C-alpha positions as CSV (number, residue, x, y, z in Angstrom):
1,M,-30.4,-11.9,2.1
2,T,-30.4,-15.0,0.0
3,T,-27.6,-16.1,-2.2
4,T,-28.5,-16.8,-5.8
5,V,-26.6,-18.5,-8.6
6,A,-26.3,-15.3,-10.4
7,M,-24.7,-13.6,-7.4
8,V,-22.2,-16.5,-7.0
9,L,-21.3,-16.2,-10.7
10,I,-20.8,-12.5,-10.4
11,I,-18.5,-12.9,-7.4
12,L,-16.5,-15.6,-9.2
13,G,-16.3,-13.4,-12.3
14,C,-15.1,-10.5,-10.2
15,A,-12.5,-12.7,-8.6
16,L,-11.3,-13.9,-12.0
17,V,-11.1,-10.3,-13.4
18,T,-9.1,-9.2,-10.3
19,W,-6.9,-12.3,-10.3
20,L,-5.9,-12.4,-14.0
21,P,-4.1,-9.0,-14.3
22,R,-2.1,-9.8,-11.1
23,I,-1.0,-13.3,-12.1
24,F,-0.9,-13.1,-15.9
25,P,2.3,-10.9,-16.1
26,F,4.1,-13.3,-13.8
27,M,3.2,-16.2,-16.0
28,L,4.5,-14.3,-19.1
29,V,7.9,-13.5,-17.7
30,R,8.4,-16.6,-15.6
31,N,10.7,-18.2,-18.2
32,V,12.1,-15.1,-19.7
33,K,15.5,-13.7,-18.7
34,L,15.1,-10.0,-18.2
35,P,17.9,-7.6,-18.9
36,N,19.7,-6.2,-15.8
37,I,18.5,-2.7,-16.5
38,V,14.9,-3.9,-16.4
39,L,15.5,-5.7,-13.1
40,R,17.1,-2.6,-11.6
41,W,14.1,-0.5,-12.7
42,L,11.6,-3.0,-11.3
43,A,13.5,-2.9,-7.9
44,Y,12.3,0.7,-7.5
45,I,8.6,0.1,-8.0
46,P,7.7,-1.1,-4.5
47,V,9.5,2.0,-3.0
48,C,7.7,4.3,-5.4
49,I,4.3,2.8,-4.7
50,L,4.8,2.9,-0.9
51,S,6.1,6.5,-1.0
52,A,3.1,7.6,-3.1
53,L,0.7,6.0,-0.6
54,V,2.4,7.5,2.4
55,I,2.7,11.0,1.0
56,E,-0.9,10.8,-0.2
57,S,-2.1,10.1,3.3
58,L,0.0,13.0,4.8
59,I,-1.5,15.6,2.5
60,N,-5.0,17.0,2.3
61,S,-6.1,18.8,-0.8
62,E,-9.2,20.8,0.0
63,G,-10.2,22.9,-3.0
64,K,-7.3,25.1,-4.1
65,F,-5.3,24.6,-0.9
66,V,-3.0,21.8,0.1
67,T,-2.5,21.2,3.8
68,L,-0.9,18.6,6.0
69,N,-3.0,16.0,7.8
70,W,-1.4,16.6,11.2
71,V,-2.8,13.4,12.8
72,N,-1.1,11.3,10.1
73,V,2.1,13.4,10.2
74,C,2.3,12.9,14.0
75,A,2.0,9.1,13.6
76,F,4.4,9.1,10.6
77,I,7.3,10.7,12.3
78,P,7.9,8.0,15.0
79,T,7.0,5.3,12.6
80,L,9.6,6.5,10.1
81,L,12.3,6.8,12.8
82,V,11.6,3.2,14.0
83,A,11.7,2.0,10.3
84,I,15.1,3.7,9.8
85,K,16.5,2.4,13.0
86,T,15.2,-1.2,13.0
87,K,14.7,-2.0,9.3
88,S,12.0,-4.3,10.5
89,L,8.6,-4.2,8.7
90,S,6.7,-5.9,11.5
91,I,8.1,-3.6,14.2
92,T,7.4,-0.6,12.0
93,V,3.8,-1.6,11.4
94,V,3.2,-2.2,15.1
95,I,4.7,1.1,16.1
96,G,2.6,2.9,13.4
97,V,-0.6,1.2,14.5
98,V,0.0,1.9,18.2
99,T,1.0,5.5,17.6
100,M,-2.1,6.1,15.5
101,A,-4.3,4.4,18.1
102,I,-2.8,6.6,20.9
103,I,-3.2,9.8,18.8
104,R,-6.8,8.9,17.9
105,N,-7.6,8.2,21.5
106,F,-6.7,11.8,22.4
107,T,-8.2,13.6,19.5
């Protein structure tokens, strides 16, 4: 496959469109002092997003029925326990990846 100028321009345009909404809000509030209530509210956003992603991976919605994805649940339990005990993101990620690898090896 050859690379054309149009393709490079499209890739650069996509990068710009992806980059702008991520960086622009930070540039807007960089010099603004936000009220404490806004800062407290913003502190919950990472937890909410992470929780939504984790719960979404644990649940299967097939048609009208909602079931648990047991492979992910079995990997989630030891990962959650390690996260609660160690409070270390790197150890938690390693345990989650290793647990999922072991489970997938046997299923």
